[in-house]
C-alpha positions as CSV (number, residue, x, y, z in Angstrom):
1,X,66.2,209.1,-34.1
2,X,63.6,206.7,-32.6
3,X,60.0,207.5,-33.2
4,X,58.1,208.1,-30.0
5,X,55.5,205.4,-29.3
6,X,52.3,206.7,-27.8
7,X,51.4,203.8,-25.5
8,X,50.6,203.0,-21.9
9,X,53.3,201.2,-19.9
10,X,50.6,198.7,-18.8
11,X,46.9,198.5,-18.2
12,X,47.0,200.0,-14.7
13,X,47.7,203.5,-16.0
14,X,44.1,203.4,-17.4
15,X,42.5,203.3,-14.0
16,X,40.5,206.4,-13.1
17,X,39.4,209.5,-14.9
18,X,36.1,207.8,-15.9
19,X,33.5,209.8,-17.8
20,X,30.5,211.6,-16.4
21,X,27.5,210.9,-18.6
22,X,24.1,212.7,-18.6
23,X,21.1,210.5,-18.1
24,X,18.4,211.7,-20.5
25,X,15.6,209.1,-20.8
26,X,15.4,207.2,-17.5
27,X,15.2,210.5,-15.5
28,X,13.2,212.4,-18.0
29,X,10.2,213.0,-15.8
30,X,12.3,213.8,-12.7
31,X,13.1,217.2,-11.2
32,X,16.7,218.3,-11.8
33,X,19.5,217.1,-13.9
34,X,21.1,213.6,-13.5
35,X,24.6,212.3,-14.3
36,X,26.2,209.0,-14.0
37,X,29.9,208.4,-13.1
38,X,30.5,205.5,-15.5
39,X,33.0,203.3,-13.6
40,X,32.7,200.4,-16.1
41,X,35.2,202.4,-18.2
42,X,38.0,201.4,-15.8
43,X,40.1,198.6,-17.3
44,X,38.7,196.1,-14.8
45,X,35.2,197.4,-15.5
46,X,34.5,198.6,-12.0
47,X,35.2,201.2,-9.4
48,X,37.1,198.6,-7.4
49,X,40.2,199.1,-9.7
50,X,40.8,202.3,-7.8
51,X,41.1,200.7,-4.4
52,X,43.0,197.6,-5.6
53,X,45.7,199.8,-7.1
54,X,45.8,202.3,-4.3
55,X,46.0,199.6,-1.5
56,X,48.7,197.5,-3.3
57,X,50.7,200.6,-4.2
58,X,50.6,201.7,-0.5
59,X,51.6,198.3,0.7
60,X,54.6,198.3,-1.6
61,X,55.7,201.7,-0.4
62,X,55.5,200.6,3.2
63,X,57.4,197.4,2.5
64,X,54.5,195.2,3.5
65,X,54.6,193.1,0.4
66,X,57.3,191.6,-1.9
67,X,57.6,189.3,-4.9
68,X,56.7,186.3,-2.7
69,X,53.5,187.8,-1.3
70,X,50.1,186.3,-1.8
71,X,47.3,188.9,-1.9
72,X,44.1,187.7,0.0
73,X,40.7,189.4,0.0
74,X,37.0,188.9,0.6
75,X,34.8,190.2,-2.3
76,X,31.4,190.1,-4.0
77,X,33.5,189.7,-7.1
78,X,34.5,193.1,-8.3
79,X,37.3,193.8,-5.8
80,X,38.6,190.3,-6.4
81,X,38.8,190.9,-10.2
82,X,40.5,194.2,-9.7
83,X,43.0,192.7,-7.3
84,X,43.6,189.8,-9.6
85,X,44.3,192.2,-12.5
86,X,46.7,194.4,-10.4
87,X,48.4,191.3,-8.9
88,X,48.9,189.8,-12.3
89,X,50.5,192.9,-13.7
90,X,52.7,193.4,-10.6
91,X,53.6,189.7,-10.3
92,X,51.8,188.7,-7.1
93,X,49.7,185.6,-6.4
94,X,46.0,186.3,-5.5
95,X,43.4,184.4,-3.5
96,X,39.8,185.6,-3.1
97,X,37.0,184.4,-0.9
98,X,33.7,185.2,-2.5
99,X,30.0,184.9,-1.4
100,X,27.9,182.2,-3.1
101,X,25.6,185.1,-4.0
102,X,28.2,186.3,-6.6
103,X,27.2,185.6,-10.1
104,X,28.8,182.7,-11.9
105,X,30.0,185.2,-14.5
106,X,32.1,187.0,-11.8
107,X,33.5,183.7,-10.4
108,X,34.5,182.5,-13.9
109,X,36.2,185.9,-14.5
110,X,38.2,185.6,-11.3
111,X,39.4,182.2,-12.3
112,X,40.3,183.4,-15.8
113,X,42.4,186.2,-14.3
114,X,44.5,183.6,-12.4
115,X,43.0,184.0,-8.9
116,X,42.4,181.0,-6.6
117,X,38.7,181.3,-5.6
118,X,37.0,180.0,-2.5
119,X,33.2,180.2,-2.8
120,X,31.6,180.6,0.7
121,X,27.9,180.4,1.7
122,X,26.1,183.7,1.5
123,X,23.5,183.4,4.2
124,X,25.5,182.8,7.3
125,X,26.5,185.2,10.0
126,X,29.7,187.2,9.5
127,X,31.3,185.4,12.4
128,X,30.5,182.0,11.1
129,X,33.7,180.1,10.2
130,X,32.3,179.4,6.7
131,X,31.6,183.1,5.9
132,X,33.9,184.7,3.4
133,X,35.2,187.1,6.0
134,X,36.3,184.3,8.3
135,X,37.7,182.1,5.4
136,X,39.9,185.0,4.3
137,X,41.1,185.7,7.8
138,X,42.0,182.0,8.2
139,X,43.9,181.9,4.9
140,X,45.8,185.0,5.9
141,X,46.9,183.2,9.1
142,X,47.8,180.0,7.4
143,X,49.7,181.3,4.3
144,X,53.2,182.6,4.9
145,X,54.0,186.0,3.3
146,X,50.3,186.8,2.7
147,X,48.7,190.2,2.7
148,X,45.1,190.6,3.7
149,X,43.5,193.6,1.9
150,X,40.5,193.6,4.3
151,X,38.6,196.3,2.4
152,X,35.7,196.4,4.9
153,X,38.1,197.7,7.6
154,X,40.7,199.5,5.6
155,X,40.9,203.3,5.6
156,X,42.7,203.2,2.3
157,X,39.4,202.1,0.7
158,X,38.1,205.5,1.6
159,X,41.3,207.2,0.7
160,X,41.4,205.9,-2.8
161,X,38.1,207.6,-3.7
162,X,38.9,210.8,-1.6
163,X,42.0,211.2,-3.8
164,X,40.5,210.3,-7.2
165,X,36.8,209.8,-7.7
166,X,35.8,212.8,-5.5
167,X,38.1,215.3,-7.2
168,X,37.0,214.0,-10.7
169,X,33.3,214.5,-9.9
170,X,34.0,218.0,-8.5
171,X,35.9,219.0,-11.6
172,X,33.5,217.4,-14.1
173,X,30.5,219.3,-12.6
174,X,32.5,222.5,-12.1
175,X,31.6,222.4,-8.5
176,X,27.8,222.5,-9.2
177,X,26.9,219.1,-7.8
178,X,24.1,219.3,-5.2
179,X,23.5,215.6,-4.5
180,X,25.5,212.4,-4.6
181,X,23.6,209.1,-4.8
182,X,25.9,206.1,-4.3
183,X,25.5,202.4,-3.3
184,X,26.9,201.5,0.1
185,X,28.5,198.2,0.7
186,X,32.0,198.4,2.2
187,X,31.3,202.2,2.1
188,X,34.7,203.2,0.7
189,X,33.3,204.7,-2.5
190,X,30.5,206.9,-0.9
191,X,32.7,207.8,2.1
192,X,35.7,208.9,0.1
193,X,33.7,210.9,-2.5
194,X,31.5,212.3,0.3
195,X,34.4,213.5,2.4
196,X,36.0,215.3,-0.5
197,X,32.7,216.9,-1.7
198,X,31.7,218.0,1.9
199,X,35.1,219.7,2.3
200,X,34.4,221.6,-0.9
201,X,30.8,222.4,-0.1
202,X,29.1,221.1,3.1
203,X,25.7,221.7,1.6
204,X,26.1,218.8,-0.9
205,X,23.8,216.0,0.2
206,X,25.4,212.6,0.3
207,X,22.8,209.8,0.0
208,X,23.6,206.2,0.5
209,X,21.7,203.3,-1.2
210,X,21.1,200.3,1.0
211,X,19.3,197.0,0.5
212,X,16.4,195.5,2.4
213,X,18.1,192.7,4.4
214,X,21.0,195.0,5.4
215,X,21.8,196.7,8.7
216,X,23.4,200.0,7.3
217,X,20.4,202.3,7.2
218,X,19.2,201.6,10.7
219,X,22.7,201.8,12.1
220,X,23.1,205.2,10.5
221,X,19.9,206.4,12.0
222,X,20.2,204.9,15.5
223,X,23.8,203.9,16.1
224,X,22.7,200.4,16.9
225,X,23.4,197.1,15.1
226,X,20.1,195.3,14.8
227,X,20.5,191.7,13.7
228,X,16.8,191.5,13.1
229,X,17.3,193.6,10.0
230,X,19.3,190.8,8.4
231,X,17.7,188.5,5.9
232,X,18.7,187.1,2.5
233,X,18.7,189.3,-0.5
234,X,20.0,189.1,-4.0
235,X,21.8,192.4,-4.9
236,X,25.6,191.9,-4.9
237,X,27.9,194.6,-3.6
238,X,25.2,196.5,-1.7
239,X,24.4,196.6,2.0
240,X,26.0,194.5,4.7
241,X,25.3,192.1,7.7
242,X,28.1,193.9,9.7
243,X,29.3,197.4,10.2
244,X,32.4,198.2,8.1
245,X,34.8,200.8,9.5
246,X,35.5,201.7,5.9
247,X,32.1,203.5,6.0
248,X,32.3,207.1,7.4
249,X,28.6,207.4,8.5
250,X,29.2,211.1,9.5
251,X,29.5,212.2,5.9
252,X,26.3,210.4,4.8
253,X,23.2,212.5,5.2
254,X,20.6,209.8,4.6
255,X,20.1,206.2,3.4
256,X,17.4,205.0,1.0
257,X,16.6,201.3,0.9
258,X,15.7,199.4,-2.4
259,X,14.5,195.9,-3.1
260,X,15.9,193.2,-5.4
261,X,13.2,193.2,-8.0
262,X,12.9,197.0,-8.6
263,X,16.7,197.3,-8.8
264,X,17.0,194.5,-11.4
265,X,14.4,196.1,-13.6
266,X,16.1,199.4,-13.3
267,X,19.4,198.0,-14.4
268,X,17.7,196.6,-17.5
269,X,16.0,199.9,-18.1
270,X,19.3,201.8,-18.1
271,X,20.6,199.5,-20.8
272,X,17.5,199.7,-22.9
273,X,17.0,203.5,-22.6
274,X,20.4,205.0,-22.1
275,X,22.6,202.4,-23.9
276,X,24.7,202.0,-20.7
277,X,25.2,198.3,-19.9
278,X,25.5,198.4,-16.1
279,X,25.4,196.1,-13.1
280,X,23.0,195.4,-10.3
281,X,24.0,198.3,-7.9
282,X,23.6,200.8,-10.8
283,X,20.0,199.8,-11.1
284,X,19.7,200.1,-7.3
285,X,21.0,203.7,-7.5
286,X,18.5,204.6,-10.2
287,X,15.7,202.9,-8.2
288,X,16.7,205.0,-5.1
289,X,16.6,208.2,-7.3
290,X,13.1,207.2,-8.4
291,X,11.9,206.8,-4.8
292,X,13.6,210.0,-3.7
293,X,12.0,211.9,-6.6
294,X,8.6,210.8,-5.5
295,X,9.3,212.2,-2.1
296,X,10.3,215.6,-3.6
297,X,13.9,215.3,-2.4
298,X,15.1,217.0,-5.6
299,X,14.2,220.3,-7.2
300,X,14.5,221.7,-10.7
301,X,17.9,223.2,-9.7
302,X,19.3,219.9,-8.4
303,X,22.5,218.5,-10.0
304,X,22.5,214.9,-9.0
305,X,25.5,212.6,-9.6
306,X,25.2,208.8,-9.2
307,X,27.8,206.1,-9.4
308,X,27.4,203.3,-11.9
309,X,29.9,201.0,-10.3
310,X,30.4,198.2,-12.8
311,X,29.6,196.6,-16.2
312,X,26.5,194.5,-17.0
313,X,28.5,191.7,-18.5
314,X,29.1,190.4,-15.0
315,X,25.4,189.7,-14.5
316,X,24.5,187.9,-17.7
317,X,23.4,184.8,-15.8
318,X,21.4,186.9,-13.3
319,X,19.6,190.2,-13.9
320,X,20.1,190.0,-17.7
321,X,18.8,186.5,-17.9
322,X,15.1,186.1,-18.4
323,X,15.3,182.6,-16.9
324,X,16.9,183.9,-13.7
325,X,14.4,186.7,-13.4
326,X,11.5,184.3,-13.8
327,X,13.1,181.9,-11.2
328,X,13.2,184.8,-8.7
329,X,9.5,185.5,-9.4
330,X,10.2,188.9,-10.8
331,X,7.4,190.4,-12.8
332,X,8.4,190.5,-16.4
333,X,5.4,192.5,-17.4
334,X,6.4,195.5,-15.3
335,X,9.0,196.6,-17.8
336,X,8.8,197.4,-21.5
337,X,8.6,194.4,-23.8
338,X,12.0,192.6,-23.9
339,X,13.9,192.3,-27.2
340,X,13.4,188.8,-28.6
341,X,15.6,186.3,-30.3
342,X,14.3,184.6,-33.4
343,X,16.1,181.6,-34.8
344,X,16.0,181.2,-38.6
345,X,15.8,177.5,-39.6
């Protein structure tokens, strides 16, 4: 009789069911209890594993892709990595168009996973032929048997989180969650989780985190796209210079804007105080929580869940680099003394 081997068929079965972790030190002085959904525990180290698998699985079931298909996508880096991972396991070629704002770490990781990478200028309008949106569209038109994921305008982006992340958070909090604080870029994560939670309890507050330089907050409040809101900023995967249809603005109660510097320091603070090595948008979410706490949005009875979307290793050349922080003019004195490196000679 053969011994049963307790093993996963492949790495894709590890996607989802990420832990919920209590934040103890960074929120110590705040009203309420705070928990982070730690999406870096996905095999591709971000929440984008969920949409990559869901969208490709759905395309397979619908007969939209086959063994000759090339997967194409626009990405700040995380979706591209997740799609590269899923494509490699399933046997598809993968091409990604990324913004030049993406960290060199992310771009190198995409290349290492076998993707062909096009690096496009970050600070151009969405309809500029050089933007990563337009480059991906052009490649989709030019390459035979290609499949354009188009996460910004794909309802499956929302559906992936409605079916997985939302139910996980509801179960992990035993239905006691009162607030969700999540970064908003494509909007799929916050919209999918928000839809599910609102169906369970319409009183749960869904709070989106936006960047200064993005149009999302004003569009949510006024219904108008204001190009005057757009200017360059550094945070990757947060905010937008267009309005994605993968954002369900109706389930979002309010937006909170954060800046580059505070968010970078907050990411570092999470690592130093909680031992959680997280990316730029995680710091943005903590910064938003700080600002909301000052405005008395939370009470002692609040159960606040935030999404820590990805792993800090993707930002070693940016927010975790003292050199980069200094080059941006970020105040190094505003956080606790950094750990130092001493060379013994």
